[in-house]
C-alpha positions in Angstrom: 28.6 -31.1 -5.6 27.8 -34.4 -7.4 29.7 -36.4 -4.9 27.8 -34.8 -2.0 24.5 -35.4 -3.7 25.4 -39.1 -4.3 26.4 -39.6 -0.7 23.3 -38.0 0.6 21.1 -40.1 -1.7 22.8 -43.3 -0.6 22.4 -42.5 3.0 18.8 -41.1 2.9 17.1 -42.9 0.0 15.7 -45.8 2.1 14.4 -43.4 4.8 12.8 -41.2 2.2 11.1 -44.1 0.4 9.7 -45.4 3.8 8.5 -41.9 4.7 6.7 -41.4 1.3 5.0 -44.8 1.5 3.7 -44.5 5.1 3.0 -40.8 5.5 -0.7 -40.7 4.3 -3.8 -42.7 5.1 -6.3 -43.4 2.3 -8.4 -40.2 2.0 -12.1 -40.4 2.9 -13.1 -37.0 1.5 -12.0 -34.6 -1.2 -9.0 -32.4 -0.7 -7.0 -29.9 -2.7 -3.3 -29.6 -3.6 -2.3 -26.0 -4.1 -0.2 -25.0 -7.1 2.8 -24.3 -4.8 3.2 -28.1 -4.4 3.0 -29.1 -8.1 6.1 -30.1 -10.0 6.4 -29.3 -13.7 8.6 -31.0 -16.3 11.9 -29.3 -17.3 10.4 -28.7 -20.7 7.6 -26.6 -19.3 7.8 -23.0 -20.3 6.2 -20.9 -17.6 6.8 -17.2 -17.1 6.9 -16.0 -13.5 5.1 -12.7 -12.9 4.6 -11.6 -9.4 1.1 -10.1 -9.5 0.4 -7.4 -7.0 -0.6 -3.7 -7.0 2.5 -2.7 -8.9 2.1 -5.2 -11.8 1.9 -3.5 -15.1 -0.7 -4.3 -17.8 2.0 -5.4 -20.3 3.4 -8.1 -17.9 0.0 -9.9 -18.0 -0.5 -9.6 -21.7 2.1 -12.0 -23.1 1.0 -15.4 -24.6 1.8 -18.7 -22.9 1.7 -20.0 -19.4 2.2 -17.7 -16.4 2.8 -18.3 -12.7 1.4 -15.5 -10.6 2.8 -16.4 -7.3 -0.6 -18.0 -6.3 -1.5 -20.1 -9.4 -1.2 -20.5 -13.1 -3.1 -19.1 -16.1 -2.7 -19.5 -19.9 -3.1 -16.9 -22.6 -3.1 -17.3 -26.4 -4.3 -19.9 -28.8 -1.0 -21.8 -29.2 -0.5 -22.7 -25.5 0.4 -26.3 -25.0 -0.9 -28.3 -22.0 1.1 -27.9 -18.8 2.6 -31.2 -17.5 2.0 -31.3 -13.8 3.1 -33.9 -11.2 2.1 -34.0 -7.5 2.5 -36.4 -4.6 -0.8 -37.7 -3.3 -1.9 -40.8 -1.4 -2.1 -43.8 -3.7 -5.5 -44.2 -5.3 -7.9 -43.2 -8.1 -9.2 -39.6 -8.1 -11.7 -37.5 -9.9 -9.7 -34.3 -10.6 -11.0 -30.8 -10.9 -9.1 -27.5 -11.4 -9.8 -25.2 -8.5 -9.9 -21.7 -10.1 -11.2 -18.2 -10.1 -12.5 -16.7 -13.3 -10.6 -14.0 -15.2 -12.9 -11.7 -17.1 -11.6 -9.7 -20.1 -9.4 -6.8 -19.0 -10.9 -3.3 -19.3 -9.9 -1.1 -22.2 -9.4 2.2 -20.4 -10.2 2.4 -16.7 -10.4 0.0 -13.8 -7.3 -2.1 -14.5 -6.3 -2.1 -10.8 -9.7 -3.4 -9.7 -9.7 -6.0 -12.5 -6.2 -7.2 -11.5 -7.2 -7.4 -7.9 -10.4 -9.4 -8.6 -8.7 -11.7 -11.2 -5.5 -12.6 -9.5 -5.6 -11.9 -5.7 -8.4 -14.1 -4.4 -7.1 -17.2 -2.7 -10.4 -19.1 -2.6 -11.5 -20.8 -5.8 -15.0 -20.3 -7.0 -15.1 -22.6 -10.1 -14.1 -26.2 -10.5 -13.8 -27.3 -14.1 -13.4 -31.1 -14.3 -10.2 -32.6 -15.6 -11.2 -36.3 -15.5 -10.4 -39.4 -13.5 -6.8 -40.2 -13.0 -4.8 -43.0 -11.3 -2.1 -42.3 -8.7 -1.4 -45.9 -7.7 2.3 -45.2 -7.1 1.6 -42.1 -4.9 2.3 -39.6 -7.8 -0.4 -38.1 -9.9 0.7 -36.9 -13.4 -1.6 -34.9 -15.6 -1.7 -32.5 -18.5 -3.4 -29.3 -17.5 -5.2 -28.2 -20.6 -4.6 -24.6 -21.7 -8.3 -24.3 -22.5 -9.1 -24.7 -18.8 -6.5 -22.2 -17.7 -7.4 -19.7 -20.4 -9.9 -17.4 -18.7 -9.2 -18.9 -15.2 -6.5 -18.4 -12.6 -5.9 -22.1 -11.5 -5.0 -22.0 -7.8 -5.1 -25.8 -7.0 -6.3 -29.2 -8.0 -9.2 -30.7 -6.2 -9.0 -34.5 -5.9 -12.0 -36.7 -4.9 -11.5 -40.4 -4.2 -14.3 -42.8 -5.1 -17.1 -42.8 -2.6 -15.9 -39.7 -0.8 -18.2 -37.3 0.9 -17.8 -33.6 0.0 -16.0 -31.9 2.8 -18.0 -29.0 4.4 -16.2 -26.9 6.9 -17.9 -27.1 10.3 -19.1 -24.2 12.4 -18.1 -24.3 16.1 -20.6 -23.4 18.8 -19.0 -20.0 19.5 -19.3 -19.0 15.9 -22.8 -20.4 15.7 -23.8 -18.2 18.7 -22.3 -15.1 17.1 -24.2 -15.8 13.8 -27.4 -16.4 15.7 -27.0 -13.1 17.6 -26.6 -11.4 14.2 -29.7 -13.1 12.9 -28.0 -15.2 10.2 -29.0 -18.6 11.6 -32.0 -19.9 13.7 
């Protein structure tokens, strides 16, 4: 297997390098990189728990970092930061964690509703800032603090280049007409 890997690397390394250098233009507005595209270090200790309607309360209660299938969260006071690397266009970025809040779990009733509201949304509602980081070589490396992930389900990282305008999804004319017919817009 090592020989095949070496031969493939020798044959494709130059093409891969050229592809990585030229595949992105400089971004003009903020964008997100979902947790699916992050790489962690080998030393990272992350439990994988598929969170769905059959997930038991005990699976979500252990201390440390947890991957839910959609994002990461941390639990417990001793959690170390999670080392994350991701490929992005070269530049300097203001980085925010795109997350959903996780309220305290209920004591007796309502666990299924709590689990659904805490782990199943795919759209982040909070963006705790992580600072400004340099990705001059096309790779962004950061330490995701456990304090940010504690009480949040971190779905992605939001990156904003200097001078970027916030991206607002547009509304096409057909959608605008439907909204106007319903009385939502003028």
